[in-house]
C-alpha positions in Angstrom: -14.1 -22.4 -25.5 -16.1 -22.5 -22.3 -15.5 -19.9 -19.6 -15.1 -22.6 -17.0 -12.2 -24.3 -18.8 -10.5 -21.0 -19.1 -11.1 -20.1 -15.5 -9.7 -23.5 -14.4 -6.6 -23.0 -16.6 -6.1 -19.5 -15.4 -6.3 -20.5 -11.7 -3.8 -23.4 -12.2 -1.5 -21.1 -14.1 -1.6 -18.4 -11.5 -1.0 -20.8 -8.5 1.2 -23.3 -10.4 -0.5 -26.1 -8.5 -3.4 -28.4 -9.4 -4.1 -29.0 -5.7 -4.3 -25.3 -4.7 -6.4 -24.5 -7.8 -8.8 -27.3 -6.9 -9.2 -25.8 -3.4 -9.6 -22.3 -4.7 -12.3 -23.4 -7.2 -14.0 -25.8 -4.8 -13.4 -28.7 -7.3 -11.8 -32.1 -7.0 -8.3 -32.4 -8.4 -9.4 -35.0 -11.0 -12.0 -32.5 -12.2 -9.4 -29.8 -12.6 -7.1 -32.2 -14.4 -10.0 -33.2 -16.8 -10.7 -29.5 -17.7 -7.0 -28.8 -18.4 -6.8 -32.0 -20.5 -9.8 -30.9 -22.6 -8.3 -27.5 -23.2 -4.9 -29.0 -24.2 -6.8 -31.3 -26.6 -8.6 -28.3 -28.1 -5.3 -26.5 -28.7 -3.5 -29.7 -29.6 -0.6 -28.8 -27.4 0.6 -29.1 -23.8 -0.1 -26.0 -21.6 1.8 -27.3 -18.5 5.0 -29.2 -17.9 4.6 -31.7 -15.0 8.0 -32.9 -13.9 9.3 -33.9 -10.5 6.1 -32.9 -8.8 6.4 -29.4 -10.1 4.1 -27.5 -12.5 5.3 -24.9 -14.9 3.8 -23.3 -18.0 5.0 -24.2 -21.5 5.5 -21.5 -24.1 1.9 -22.0 -25.3 0.7 -22.0 -21.7 2.4 -18.6 -21.0 0.7 -17.2 -24.1 -2.7 -18.6 -23.0 -2.2 -17.2 -19.5 -1.5 -13.7 -20.9 -4.6 -13.7 -23.0 -6.6 -15.2 -20.1 -5.6 -12.3 -17.9 -6.7 -9.8 -20.5 -10.0 -11.6 -21.0 -10.9 -11.7 -17.4 -10.0 -8.1 -17.0 -12.4 -7.3 -19.8 -15.1 -9.4 -18.2 -14.6 -7.5 -15.0 -14.9 -4.2 -16.9 -18.0 -5.4 -18.7 -19.6 -6.5 -15.4 -18.9 -3.3 -13.7 -20.1 -1.1 -16.6 -23.4 -3.0 -16.7 -23.8 -2.7 -13.0 -23.3 1.0 -13.1 -26.3 1.3 -15.4 -28.4 0.5 -12.3 -26.8 3.2 -10.3 -25.5 0.8 -7.7 -22.0 1.3 -6.2 -20.6 -2.2 -5.7 -17.7 -4.4 -6.5 -14.3 -5.1 -5.0 -11.4 -2.7 -4.5 -8.0 -3.4 -3.2 -6.3 -0.5 -1.5 -2.6 -0.5 -0.6 -1.1 1.9 2.0 2.2 2.5 3.5 2.5 1.7 7.2 1.9 5.1 8.8 -1.2 5.7 6.7 -2.6 2.2 7.2 -2.2 2.5 11.0 -3.4 6.1 11.6 -5.4 7.4 8.7 -7.1 4.6 6.7 -9.2 2.9 9.5 -11.5 5.9 9.9 -11.5 6.7 6.2 -12.3 3.2 5.0 -14.7 2.6 7.9 -16.7 5.7 6.8 -16.7 4.6 3.2 -17.8 1.1 4.0 -20.7 2.5 6.1 -21.9 4.6 3.1 -21.3 1.9 0.5 -21.8 -1.5 2.2 -21.9 -3.4 -1.2 -18.3 -2.5 -1.9 -15.8 -5.2 -0.8 -12.6 -3.5 0.4 -9.3 -5.2 0.8 -6.2 -3.6 2.3 -2.6 -4.4 1.7 0.1 -2.8 3.8 3.8 -2.3 2.8 6.3 0.5 2.8 6.0 3.3 0.1 8.4 1.5 -2.3 6.3 -1.7 -2.0 3.0 0.1 -2.5 4.2 1.9 -5.7 5.4 -1.4 -7.1 2.0 -3.0 -6.4 0.2 -0.1 -8.3 2.7 -0.5 -11.2 2.0 -4.3 -11.4 -1.8 -4.0 -11.0 -1.8 -5.8 -7.7 -3.9 -3.1 -6.1 -6.4 -0.5 -7.5 -5.3 2.4 -5.4 -2.2 3.2 -3.3 -1.9 5.8 -0.5 1.7 6.7 0.3 3.7 9.0 2.6 6.6 10.0 0.3 6.9 11.8 -3.0 6.4 9.5 -6.1 8.4 10.3 -9.2 7.0 7.6 -11.5 5.7 9.4 -14.6 3.5 6.4 -15.6 1.3 6.8 -12.5 -1.2 9.4 -11.4 -0.2 11.0 -8.1 -2.7 13.2 -6.2 -1.7 14.9 -2.9 -4.5 14.5 -0.5 -3.1 15.8 2.8 0.0 17.2 4.4 1.6 15.5 7.4 4.0 17.0 9.9 6.9 15.0 11.3 8.2 15.8 14.7 11.0 14.7 17.0 9.7 11.9 19.3 11.5 11.3 22.6 10.9 10.3 26.3 9.3 13.1 28.4 12.4 13.3 30.6 14.8 13.7 27.7 17.0 17.0 27.7 15.4 18.1 24.4 11.8 17.5 25.5 11.3 20.9 27.0 12.5 22.7 23.9 9.9 24.6 21.8 11.7 23.4 18.6 14.9 21.5 17.7 17.3 21.8 14.7 18.8 18.9 12.9 22.2 19.5 14.5 20.6 19.0 17.9 20.1 15.3 17.0 23.8 14.5 16.5 24.5 13.9 20.2 21.8 11.2 20.7 21.1 7.6 19.5 18.7 7.7 16.6 16.1 5.1 15.7 15.1 4.9 12.1 12.7 3.1 9.8 13.8 0.4 7.3 15.1 0.9 3.8 12.2 1.6 1.4 10.1 3.4 4.0 8.6 6.7 3.0 9.4 8.1 6.5 13.0 7.2 6.2 13.3 8.7 2.7 11.8 12.0 3.8 13.9 12.2 7.0 17.1 11.4 5.1 16.4 14.2 2.5 15.5 16.6 5.3 18.8 16.0 7.1 20.7 16.3 3.8 19.1 19.7 3.2 20.3 20.8 6.7 23.8 19.8 5.8 23.9 16.5 7.7 24.9 13.2 6.3 23.2 10.0 7.5 26.7 8.8 8.6 26.8 11.7 11.1 23.8 10.3 12.9 24.3 7.8 15.8 21.9 5.1 14.6 21.2 2.5 17.2 18.2 0.6 15.7 16.4 0.2 12.4 12.8 -0.9 12.9 9.9 -1.7 10.5 6.9 0.3 11.9 6.0 3.4 13.9 4.6 1.3 16.7 7.9 -0.5 17.2 9.9 2.7 17.1 7.6 4.3 19.7 8.1 1.3 22.0 11.9 1.6 21.6 11.8 5.4 22.3 9.6 4.9 25.4 12.1 2.3 26.6 14.9 4.9 26.4 16.8 3.3 23.5 17.0 6.5 21.5 15.0 9.3 19.8 13.3 9.3 16.4 11.3 11.4 13.9 7.8 10.3 13.2 4.4 11.6 12.0 2.7 13.8 14.6 -0.5 11.8 13.9 1.2 8.6 15.1 2.1 9.9 18.6 -1.2 11.7 19.5 -2.3 9.1 22.1 1.2 8.7 23.7 1.6 12.5 23.9 -1.8 12.9 25.7 -1.0 10.1 28.1 2.5 11.6 28.9 4.3 8.5 27.6 6.2 10.4 24.9 7.1 14.0 24.1 6.8 15.5 20.6 8.9 18.5 19.6 8.6 20.4 16.3 11.6 20.6 14.0 13.1 23.9 12.9 12.7 24.3 10.0 9.5 22.3 10.1 9.4 19.0 8.3 6.2 18.3 6.3 5.5 15.7 3.6 2.5 14.8 1.4 0.1 11.9 1.8 -0.8 11.0 -1.8 -3.1 8.8 -3.8 -1.3 6.8 -6.5 -3.0 4.9 -9.3 -2.5 3.8 -12.9 -3.1 6.2 -15.7 -4.7 3.9 -18.2 -6.6 1.5 -15.9 -10.4 1.1 -16.3 -12.1 3.4 -13.8 -14.7 1.5 -11.7 -17.5 3.6 -10.3 -16.6 2.2 -6.8 -13.1 3.6 -7.3 -14.4 7.0 -8.3 -16.7 7.1 -5.3 -13.8 6.1 -3.0 -11.5 8.8 -4.4 -14.2 11.5 -3.9 -15.0 10.2 -0.4 -11.2 10.2 0.4 -10.8 13.8 -0.9 -13.7 15.0 1.2 -12.3 13.2 4.2 -8.8 14.7 3.8 -10.3 18.2 3.4 -12.4 17.8 6.5 -9.3 16.6 8.5 -7.0 19.2 7.1 -8.8 22.1 5.4 -5.6 23.7 4.2 -4.5 20.7 2.2 -4.5 21.1 -1.5 -4.9 18.4 -4.2 -2.6 18.3 -7.2 -2.6 15.8 -10.0 
């Protein structure tokens, strides 16, 4: 079986569209159809059902797709292993990060890595912590960086840095002049929180629970999907919130927002998450080492645990 026919089949099976596969492979649609027909003739069975302008895999097609996925993964491992014999660090890595990390930590980290290893093609996917963990589990990304504890025993979790969360509020707010605030101090004010599945939301909810406060006791006025949108709402006087100190540095310096520590302090880990059994590319090893050194430089007191 030629590699080209398998590649064409795999692309059609992944996209479930002959037209989209032709575009992705820079081929004409008749050429894609011809390659699939040859493969079906070789196996003497249909690999796709084409009904009502929809494409779906037959049982044989699903089996071929599963083997094709494994074959191309092995090809990739072989290619990377051979390249590593030359000592070059190159290839493609897909990194996923939860929102706070993607906005305030990764730009400098990935920029520095790219400057050191220009031959590595980096791709970034952004989601909340729950989404990033799911992407690692399903092999959509090579490395995840998240802002909440991960309990999945099938994944390797390595703490890279500690992050402090603080109360964020307008400078003229009654609590803004306090040296620290307790969880009970929040009960009298409208609170703005992150969406379900967010690492920040999970950590804040657990913190309040430890202080004897149920979420139902909090006067929630808004649920927003990013730190940036929450900061805008707080600045507009719509409520107060708890966010990473790293996310409000600029606004604090400009006097647009105030940041008050919590008592007791609220800290959480930023962690690398990856699969245990996945083939380890050299580019991945170099990225991990670079990231560890970066985190140590930013926060010398941080400790790494696997």
